[in-house]
C-alpha positions as CSV (number, residue, x, y, z in Angstrom):
1,M,6.4,2.5,17.0
2,T,8.9,4.9,15.9
3,E,7.9,6.5,12.7
4,S,9.7,4.8,9.7
5,N,10.6,5.7,6.5
6,D,8.6,4.0,4.4
7,P,4.6,5.1,4.4
8,I,3.2,1.8,3.7
9,A,4.5,0.2,7.1
10,N,3.1,3.7,9.0
11,L,-0.1,3.1,7.4
12,A,-0.4,-0.3,8.2
13,F,0.6,0.6,11.6
14,T,-1.7,3.4,12.6
15,E,-4.6,2.0,10.3
16,L,-4.0,-1.8,10.8
17,I,-4.8,-1.8,7.2
18,I,-3.5,-0.4,4.0
19,T,-5.5,1.9,1.5
20,C,-5.0,4.0,-1.3
21,Q,-4.6,7.4,-0.2
22,A,-5.4,8.7,-4.0
23,D,-8.0,11.0,-4.0
24,G,-11.9,9.0,-4.9
25,C,-10.0,5.4,-4.6
26,L,-11.3,3.0,-2.9
27,N,-8.7,0.2,-3.2
28,L,-7.3,-1.5,-0.6
29,F,-5.0,-4.2,0.4
30,Q,-7.1,-7.1,0.5
31,K,-4.0,-9.2,2.2
32,S,-4.1,-6.4,5.2
33,L,-7.9,-7.6,5.8
34,D,-7.3,-11.4,5.0
35,E,-4.4,-11.1,7.9
36,P,-5.5,-9.7,11.1
37,A,-3.1,-7.3,12.6
38,T,-0.9,-9.5,15.5
39,D,1.1,-8.4,18.2
40,P,4.3,-7.4,17.6
41,V,2.0,-4.7,15.2
42,E,5.0,-3.3,14.0
43,K,6.6,-6.5,12.8
44,W,3.2,-7.0,11.0
45,S,3.2,-3.8,9.2
46,V,6.6,-4.1,7.9
47,K,5.2,-7.9,6.6
48,M,2.3,-6.2,5.4
49,A,4.3,-3.0,3.5
50,G,6.7,-5.7,1.9
51,L,3.7,-7.6,0.6
52,A,2.1,-5.0,-0.9
53,R,4.9,-3.4,-2.3
54,D,5.0,-7.0,-3.9
55,A,2.0,-6.5,-5.2
56,G,2.5,-3.2,-6.9
57,W,1.8,-0.9,-4.6
58,G,4.4,2.4,-3.5
59,S,3.8,5.8,-2.3
60,D,4.6,9.1,-3.5
61,A,7.1,12.1,-3.0
62,M,4.8,13.3,-0.6
63,G,4.6,9.9,1.2
64,K,0.6,8.8,0.4
65,V,0.4,5.2,0.2
66,L,-0.8,4.4,-3.7
67,C,-2.7,1.5,-4.9
68,P,-0.8,-0.3,-8.3
69,V,-3.3,1.4,-10.6
70,H,-2.0,4.7,-9.0
71,A,1.9,3.9,-8.3
72,N,2.2,2.9,-11.9
73,P,0.2,4.3,-14.2
74,A,3.1,4.3,-16.9
75,K,2.8,0.7,-16.9
76,I,-1.4,0.1,-17.6
77,V,-2.0,-0.6,-20.9
78,D,-5.7,0.1,-22.3
79,D,-7.3,-2.7,-24.5
80,S,-5.9,-1.2,-27.5
81,G,-2.3,-2.1,-26.6
82,R,-1.2,1.5,-26.1
83,K,0.4,3.1,-22.9
């Protein structure tokens, strides 16, 4: 695979799993475990990246893959209803 502009697809292609790369975070995109990689892996990784993005995963300006908790921190609301 030639490196794409999508950090999530790149991670899926090289690691065969999508995990959060925020320091100390152990979150992973479960679907990337539930649906093992298939040939061509490039096609699978692009599919997984799309599904992960639909589930709220993203990446930062440096290309780190982030779970929904870290990709969208402004959208997290505590129990009091405050952001």
